[in-house]
C-alpha positions as a Python dict, from the first residue, in 0.01 Angstrom:
ca = {
    (1, 'M'): (0, 0, 0),
    (2, 'A'): (184, -75, -322),
    (3, 'V'): (122, -401, -502),
    (4, 'P'): (433, -619, -513),
    (5, 'T'): (541, -706, -866),
    (6, 'N'): (615, -1069, -779),
    (7, 'I'): (294, -1175, -609),
    (8, 'S'): (231, -1536, -513),
    (9, 'L'): (-104, -1708, -539),
    (10, 'G'): (-147, -1699, -161),
    (11, 'N'): (-67, -1328, -144),
    (12, 'S'): (-306, -1250, -427),
    (13, 'L'): (-591, -1390, -218),
    (14, 'K'): (-529, -1143, 67),
    (15, 'S'): (-775, -856, 63),
    (16, 'A'): (-513, -584, 117),
    (17, 'N'): (-314, -693, -190),
    (18, 'R'): (-629, -734, -399),
    (19, 'L'): (-754, -390, -295),
    (20, 'A'): (-419, -229, -378),
    (21, 'F'): (-415, -400, -717),
    (22, 'Y'): (-766, -289, -813),
    (23, 'E'): (-701, 67, -688),
    (24, 'G'): (-391, 84, -906),
    (25, 'H'): (-564, -64, -1212),
    (26, 'K'): (-894, 122, -1243),
    (27, 'E'): (-980, -11, -1591),
    (28, 'I'): (-936, -372, -1481),
    (29, 'A'): (-1149, -297, -1174),
    (30, 'K'): (-1430, -165, -1395),
    (31, 'L'): (-1407, -475, -1614),
    (32, 'M'): (-1422, -701, -1309),
    (33, 'I'): (-1736, -524, -1185),
    (34, 'L'): (-1899, -610, -1517),
    (35, 'V'): (-1776, -970, -1503),
    (36, 'V'): (-1896, -1025, -1146),
    (37, 'F'): (-2245, -900, -1226),
    (38, 'L'): (-2288, -1029, -1581),
    (39, 'F'): (-2155, -1388, -1559),
    (40, 'P'): (-2441, -1509, -1335),
    (41, 'L'): (-2695, -1333, -1555),
    (42, 'F'): (-2554, -1496, -1867),
    (43, 'G'): (-2564, -1829, -1685),
    (44, 'V'): (-2933, -1786, -1606),
    (45, 'Y'): (-3003, -1688, -1965),
    (46, 'I'): (-2816, -1987, -2106),
    (47, 'S'): (-2913, -2270, -1872),
    (48, 'G'): (-3121, -2157, -1576),
    (49, 'L'): (-3033, -2194, -1210),
    (50, 'L'): (-2735, -2424, -1263),
    (51, 'G'): (-2592, -2171, -1508),
    (52, 'A'): (-2635, -1897, -1249),
    (53, 'V'): (-2441, -2098, -992),
    (54, 'V'): (-2163, -2174, -1241),
    (55, 'G'): (-2157, -1809, -1352),
    (56, 'L'): (-2132, -1691, -992),
    (57, 'F'): (-1849, -1935, -921),
    (58, 'L'): (-1658, -1829, -1234),
    (59, 'S'): (-1702, -1459, -1161),
    (60, 'L'): (-1572, -1500, -805),
    (61, 'V'): (-1274, -1705, -924),
    (62, 'A'): (-1197, -1438, -1184),
    (63, 'Y'): (-1221, -1162, -923),
    (64, 'F'): (-979, -1334, -686),
    (65, 'L'): (-729, -1462, -946),
    (66, 'T'): (-708, -1160, -1177),
    (67, 'P'): (-436, -979, -974),
    (68, 'Y'): (-221, -1293, -972),
    (69, 'V'): (-266, -1361, -1344),
    (70, 'I'): (-217, -1000, -1460),
    (71, 'L'): (96, -943, -1252),
    (72, 'N'): (250, -1274, -1362),
    (73, 'L'): (173, -1207, -1729),
    (74, 'A'): (339, -867, -1699),
    (75, 'K'): (673, -1023, -1604),
}
């Protein structure tokens, strides 16, 4: 499935569109793997359990919104 070039926020949250985006952008996918795993660890290092929760939330938001942001910046 090809990623549409004009993706809406709702469509970017669908797993098929997100999967197609990350399969087409391997370098961004590798970066997102690092972000998803490292943000909670940095949060624990900086401020303990609350930092881990905030880091987890931010990493998940970044994972879901990256296709939308990247495709809209490319316009």
